[in-house]
N, C-alpha and C positions, 0 to 999 in steps of 0.2 A: 299397273305399269306406270301410270300416271304419279301415283303417290311416290312411287321410288325414284322416279326422274327427279320429282321435287325435291325429294330428300337428298339424294346425289348433287343437284345443282347448288343446294344449300351448304352442303358439306365440304364442297369444292369452291364455293364463293363465288358461283357465276349466277346471273339473274334466273330466275324460276321461268321465266316467260320470255319469247324472243320476238316481241312486237317492237318494231322501229319508232322510236319517240318522234313525231312530228315537234316542229318549232310551236310555241304557244303564238295562236291568230293574234295579228294586231289589226288595228282600222286600215291602215296601208296595204298589208297583204289580203284582207279580205276584197277591198276595192280594185287592187290589181287583179286578183282571181276573176271577179265578175267582169271587169275589162277583157281581159283575155279570153275567156271564155266565150264571148261574142265576137272576138275580133278573128283569132287563128287557132287556138286552142281547142278541140274537139272533146268536149266533156259528155254534158247531159243533151246537148242539143247541136247542131250544125253551127258553126262560125262564119261569120262574114265572108271571109276570104274563100271558103268551101263555097257557099251559096252563091257567089257570083262567077265562080271558075269556070271557064269555058264557053262563055256566053259570046255569041256573035253579037254585034250592034242590032240585027234585026231580031233576035231573040229577045234581047234586053227592050226592046222598043214594043213587042206583043202585048196585047191586051185582049180580055175574052170576051170584050164587046159587051160587057154587062156594067160599065161605068168602074171597074175595079182597076187599079194602078198597075203598071208594068214593073218588071222588076228593075228596068231603068229608072223610073219615077220613085220607087221605094228607096234604091240606092242613094239618088239624089235628095232625097228628103233626110236620110240618116245623115249623109255627109253635111248638109245644110246645118242641121240642130247641133250635129257634134260639134263642127267648127266654131259655131255661134257660142256655144256653151264654153267650149276651150278659149275662145277670146277672152270671155267675160272671168273665167278663173284666172286667166294671166294679166287681166288688167288692161286688155288691149280694147281700143275700138270694136265695136262688134258689127257684123254685116247689118244692113238696115233691112228692118221688117217692118211693114205697113199693117200686120195684123192679119193677114188673109195668108192661111196656111196652106190653101190650094196651091200658091206659089212655090211652096217648098218642095212641092211634088212636080207640078207643071211646066217647069223651066227646065226638064231633062232634054237633051238634046243627043240622040242615036249617034249622030256623027262623033261625040265626044265619048263615047262610052269606055275607051281603053282608058282614057284620062281618067274618066271618073271612077274606075275601078283602082287605080292607083290611089286617086285623092282619099279613097275610102279605105284603104291600108294605111295610108299617111296620118289621116286624121286620127284613125284608132292607135296607132304607133305613138302620136303625138299625146293623146290623153293619157297612155301607160307612162311615158317618161315624166309627164308632168305631175302625175301623183307619184311616183318614184321618187321622184325630186323634192316635194313638198314637204312641209314641216306637219308635226303632228296638229297644231292650232287651226292650220289651214283645212286640213282635212276634218277636223272637227267643224268647222264652219260648213264645209261643203259634202261631207259624207251623205246626206239626203240627194241632194242633186245629183251626185257621180251614181251612186246607186241607181237613181230612176234613169240616168243614162244608159247604163247597161240594161236596165229592163225594156226601156224604148228600143234600143236596137235589138235585143232579142225578140220583142214582137213583131216588129219589121222584118228580120230576118225569116221568121217563120210564114210571113206573107210571101217572101220572096221563094221558100223552098214551094208554098202551095201554088203559086203561079206557074211555076217552072214544071212541077207535077201536071197541073192542067194543061200545060204548053206540050208536054212530052219530052221536055228538054232535062227532066232530073234523071240522075243515075243514082238508084237506090242503093247502091253499094257505098254510097258517100255518107249515109249516115240515116236516112228515113225512108222506109220502105213504102 
């Protein structure tokens, strides 16, 4: 049957298969795919927007009492480093950093949780826009750092899901059982 379909397709001048041709990937498209998968496009893992969705400030501030970070601290850390890296990418003055990475977690304020969730979405959107508008030369200079930003985000998003599971505030229907 397959052989006769092939001959019929050839005789009629039709393609012998019906796979959709994808565009050739570019450095820009690959970096954007990585950034979007950690931001708001669920693919292989839960993105940030889903990971923090629906949490109250009290839940965002919860810790297990064993020295692990809260969801809020992890989100604050992601926002801090994504924003600082984006400032550098754009040639803007960067937020001050004294070398103590603990401060990038510990300055979380539960009263500002809703604003932080908004900032997380905004800085990830801003990164996508910056990559989208960057020329190839800039992306060639920055591809490794941008790829590491996506990896860093994915790592901490995984921690956010773990904290929520420990806390009992994670809905497994959102992607992780």
